[in-house]
N, C-alpha and C positions, 0 to 999 in steps of 0.2 A: 526764531527758527533758523536764522543764518548761522548763529553761534552753535546750534545743535548740529547742523550739517557740516560745519567746519571742525567739529570736535573730533580729536584723534580717536577716542573711544568708539564713537559711532562709525568712523571710517574703518577701523579695525574690525567692527562687528560686520560691516558690509562685506569685507574681504573674506572673513571666516564663513559667512553665509554663502558667498559665491563658491568657495572651495567645497563647502558641504554639497552644494548642488552638482559640481563637477565630479565629486567622488561617486556619484550615482552611475556614472558611465562605467568604471571598472567593476562596481558591484553588479551592475546589469550584465555585463560580459560574464561574470562568474555564475550568475543565475542562469544565463543561457547555456553555459557549459554543463551545469548540473542537469538542466533539461535534456541536453543533447546525450549525455552519458546514460541518463535514465531511459531514453528512448532506444539507445543501443542495447541496454539490458533487456528490454522487451523483444528486440529483434533477435538476440541470442537465445532467449527462451523459446521463441517460435521456431528458430532453427533446431533447437534440441528436441522440440515436440515433433518436428517433421522427420527428424533422423531416428527418433526413438518412439515415444508415445506421447499423446497429449492428454488433455482432461478427459476423464471417463465418466460415462453414464450407463447405468445398468437398467434395462427394462425387460421384464420377463422373469420366469417363463410363462408363456401362454400357449394355447393350442390353436393351430390353424387347420381348418377343414376345407379342402377344396373339393367341390361337388359340381355336378351338372344338373340343369333343369331344361325341360323341353318347353319351348316358347312358341306360341302361334302368333304371327303377325302378318296381317294382310293376306290371309290365306295360306301363308308359308309356315312351315314348321322347321325349327332348327334348335340346336342345343346351345346353351350358354353356360359358361363357367361362373360360378359364385364362390365366395369365401365366407366362412363363418369362424368367428374367433370366440374362444372360451377363456376367460380370465380365472385365475385361481380363487377358491373360496377363502383360503388363508395363505398368507405369504409372510415369510420371515427371512431376514438377511442378517448374518453375523460376519463381520469383517474386522480383522486386525490389520492395521496399516503400519508397516515398517517403512520409515522414510529415510532417504539418503540424498546427498547433493551430487548433481552432475555438473562438472566444471567445463568451461570452455574459455580458455584464457583467464582473465581476472574475473570473469562473470560466472554465475552459477544459477541452476534452477533446481527446485526441490522435487524429487520424484518419490514414488512410493510403490510398494508391492502389497496388495491387499489380499490376505488369505481369506477367501470369501466362502460361505456356506449358505446355500439357498435351500430352504425347505418350505413345505406347504402341501396343500391338497387341492384337488380338482373335483368338481361335481360333474360327472359325464352324462347325466340325464338329458341335457339339451340335445345330445347326439341322436336321441330316439326321434327327433322331429325330421331327420333326414333319412331316407331309405338307404339301406346299406349298398344297394346296387348303383346308387347315384354317387357314392363317395369315390373320388379319384385318388385322394391322398390325405393322410392325417400326419401332422408333424407337430412336435413341441419345439418352441423357439425361445432362445435367449438373445436379446440384442444388447450390444455394447457400442460405445462411440468409436473406439479404436481397437480393432481386432488384434493389432500387433501386441497389445498388452496382455493377450491370453497366453502367457508364457508357460503355464502348466495346468492341464486338465487332469484332475484326480478321479476319485470315485464319483461315478454318476449312476444313480439308481432310480428306478421307478417301481413302486410297490415292493421295494427291497431287492429287485433284480437288477443287475448290471446292464447297462445299455451302451450302445456305441453312438457317439455324436459325431457330426460332420460339420465342416466350416461353412459359414454363410447362413442366411436366413431364408432366402427366396422371396423377400418382401422389399419392394422398392423404397418404402418409407424407412425401413430399418435393414440396411444392407448388411452391416457387419455383425458378427456374432457367431453362434453355432446352433444346430438343430439336431434332432433325432426323429426318424420316420417311425410311425406307429401304425401297426396293422389292426384294422377294425376287429379282427377276431381275437386279438390280445386284450382288448379292453373289456373290462367288467363294468358294464353300465349301471348295474344295481348298487355298486359300492364306490365310495370315493377312491381316487387314485392319489397316492402320495409320491412326492418327488424329494430327492436329496441330491444336490449338485455341489461339488467342491472343486474349486479352481483357484488359481493365483492370477490376479489382475494387476498389471503394472500401468501406472498412469503418472501424470504430472500435476502436482499441486491440488487438484480438485477431483472429488469423486462424488457422484450424484446417483440416487436411486429413485425410480418411479414406484410409487406405492400401488403396484399392479393388482393386488388382491382386494377382495371385498373387505377383509380385515388384514392390515399390514403392520408388521413390527420390524423395525430396523435398529440394530445395535452396532456401534462402531467403537473401537478402542485403538489407541496409538500411544507410543511413547513421546510423540511430538507434543510439546507443551503450548503451542500457539495455534488453536483451531479457530476457524471463523465459520459458524454454522450458517448455511445458505439454503436457498429454495423457498417454496411456498409454505413449508412446515418447519417450525423450530422444535428442538428436542423437548419432550415432556420432562425429561431429567437429564442432567449432565454434571460431570465433575471434571474440573480442570485444575491441574497442579503442575509443579515443576517436573514431575515424573511422567506427565502425559495427560490424556484425557479419555473419558468414556461418555457416551451419549446414547440416549434411547428415544427413538421416534415411534409413534403409532398413529394410524389413521384408519378410516373406513370409507366405504363407497359413498356414504352420505356426505362426508366432509370433502372428499376428493373428487367425487363425480367422475371417477377414472373410467368407468365402463362406457359411458356416453362419449367422452373425449376420445377414447381409444377407437371407438367405431368410426367417429367422424374423421379421424386421422387416416384410418385404413381406407375409407372411401375416397378421400381427396387429400393428397399430401399437402395442399395449401392450408388445410384446417388443423395442421399439427402444432400450431403455435401454442395454444392453450395446453395441450398435452405436454409439450416440452417444459412448460412452466411448472407442471405438477411434479416437483422434485423434492427430495430431502437429502441433505448431504453436508459436506464439510469441505473447507479449503485449508490446506496446510500453508500457512503464511508466515512470513517474517513479521514480528510484531510491529516494528517501524523500520523499514530499511534505511540505509545510510544516505541514500539520495533524498528521500523524503525529509529525513532529519536535517540534512544540509540546507534544503530548501527553507525549512522553518528557521534555521540558524541565520540564513541571509536575510529573512524577514525582520530579525531583530537587530541587523547591522546598523540601521538608522539610530536605534536607541544608543548602542555602543559609541558610535562616532559622536552623537550629540553630547553624550556625558563626558567624553574625553575633551572635546573641544570646549565645552562649558567649563571644565575644571581649568584648562589653560587660560581661558578668558577671565575667570574669577581670580586666577593667580596674578595675572597682569593688573587687575583692578585693585587688589588689596596689597600686593607686594610691589607695585610700581616697577615690574620687571617686564620689559617689552620683549615680545617675540615676533619674529618675522613671519609673514604669511607663507613663505617657503617652508618654514619649520612646521607650520600647521599642515601643509601639504604632505610633507614626508611622513608625519605621524598618521594622517589619514590613509595614505598608501600602505603603510605598515599594517593598519587595522584591516584593509581590504585584502591584502595578501594572506591574512589569516584564514579567510574562507577558501582561498585557492589551495592552501596547504591542507585544509580540512578535507576537501573533496578528493584531492589526489591521494592523501595518505589513507583515507577511509576505504578506498577500493582495495587496499592490500592488507591493512591492519584491522579493520573494523572501526565503527564510528567512535566508540568510547575511547579507545587508545589514541586514535588519530586526533580527537578533540583535545585530549590531555597534552599531547605532544605540540599541537599547534598553538594552544594557549600558552604553554610554557615558552615556546620559541618567540612568540609575539610579545609576551610580557618581558622577557629578558632583553630583547632588542629595544623596546621602547623605554624600559627602565634605564638602560645605559645611555640612550639618546637624551632622555629628559634630564639625567644627571649632568651631562655635558652642557645642555642648554642653560640650566639654572646654576651650574657650577656648584652643585650642592648634592653630594652622594646620598645624604639622608632623604632629601625630597624625592630623588629618583627611586630609592628603595620603598618609600611610602606610596609613591604613584604605582610601582609594580605590585604591591600588596593590594591596593585598591582595584587595580585592573584584573588580577587573578581572581579576586573575590567577585568582580562583576562577571567574569567568564564562568565562575562557579555557579552564580545565580541563573545565568542563561542556560547552562547545562541542565539545571533542575527544571527549568521551564520546558526544555525540549523532552525531558523524560516523562513529564506530567501531561499525558495526552488529553485526559478529560478536563484538567484544571489549567491548561496552559493559558487560555485567554484570560481567565480570572486572575491568575498569578501575575500575568504580564500587565494587566490593567493596574493592579494594585502596586506593582513595582513602578510603573510610570507615575502614578499619582504620588507615591512616596518621594520619588526623586524630584518631581516638580515642587512638591511642598518644601523639601529641604532647600532647594535653590531660592525659593521665594523667601524663606525664613533667613537665609544667609544674607540676602541682598535687600532685606526690608528696610534697613536704616541707610541705605546709600541714597544720597542726594545727587541725582544725575545732573540737575541744573548747576548745583555747586561744583560738581566735577568738571563742568565745562568752563566755569569761571576760573577755577584753579589752574586748569590747563593753559588758558590764555595768559594768566599772570606768570606762570612759569616760562612761557614762550617769550614774554616781554623781558623778564629778567635776564634770559639767555641772550636775547638780542642785544641788550645794553652791555652786557659783559663782553660781547664779541666786538662791538663798535668802539667802546672806549679806548682800548689800546691803539686802534687805528688813528684816533684823533690825537693821542699823545704823541705818536710817532710823527705825524704831519707837523705838529707844533714844534717839536725839537728840531725837525729838519729846516723849518723856516728860520 
């Protein structure tokens, strides 16, 4: 055991392991920097949403009837206002989303303009349950999350006749949107009323639709090729390609229970949670933004540093070429700076180009440095080829979202197997004995000339 502890190879391994641990400090600082920049991006997106429009949700149209009833209580008679809501029998939304980027400094958010068409029918027969003289007002309401996004209202028709719409909804639970007032005399109770609303709605990243009808159909198209379908309902059919996407949703009152949830929400705003969840829609997302990719790249930094240090250690073992721990430290720092270059360049050039430039810069620097350490240009070039190949493998892992863990595990297993095969014939105890024999020979060669000089002097 004493020989093992005094072995130069074991001591060097301990120094390398200590450097490996110390390198986690700059890597941790880079990881924190990525998190900070990612948080800043979210802040910028929120600022853009506050100054323009945020995520949008469409709910409506629906009919709101305000009427009065005479109530007797403890011998007193007074009138109380009530509200009755009619949801459409059929509801259809067709929207085409044109997306564009809104920049603020080096950050950006994705906005869209949805060319929207709402069509459907209402059954007005429930209005016969209320005496006409009790009705104070009837209005048709469409609610949106952010009315600033209603940048253009076009053709608005009821039963084929143009109508005038007004801002706001008059409902505390759904403050923003638009409405139109209806006169009871204009309504034909015996037949269904059709509606056809056309408008352009601007929003940021996400658009959601509540399936307000007893039967609801929603269709969305966009040239944006990276949709993420969200909400309680997934599309029954969708097509995604490099040219964009199209999706079709459908639901009915049995699957959504929208009528009961809507009434509960209108009676008590605290009960709107379930209604808010009844949505179908899409997020226009970046497939994997450069901050997330940089985070994933840093997660593989342990593998890169381990492989480089292991290659140097094996080179010392088989070539008897000693390297100072300081040289290990410089190599490790160069590998850590790669990730700093990656995050800083990706904010301006995009992740793929930033990764290529950072990998080339790191490889060239380390190849020149290794050539000088070993005094061998060929070994330096070979090291550079291996390192650039390693960076290429890691880039493939970062692109493979679904198979990244599997590919990373297989890569670690393959590398460990290779190291074990290379060192399977190394006799580590014999290595200790050889080291001490060499030390003895060197000591004798150093002391013998001293003895010869002393004898001659005598």
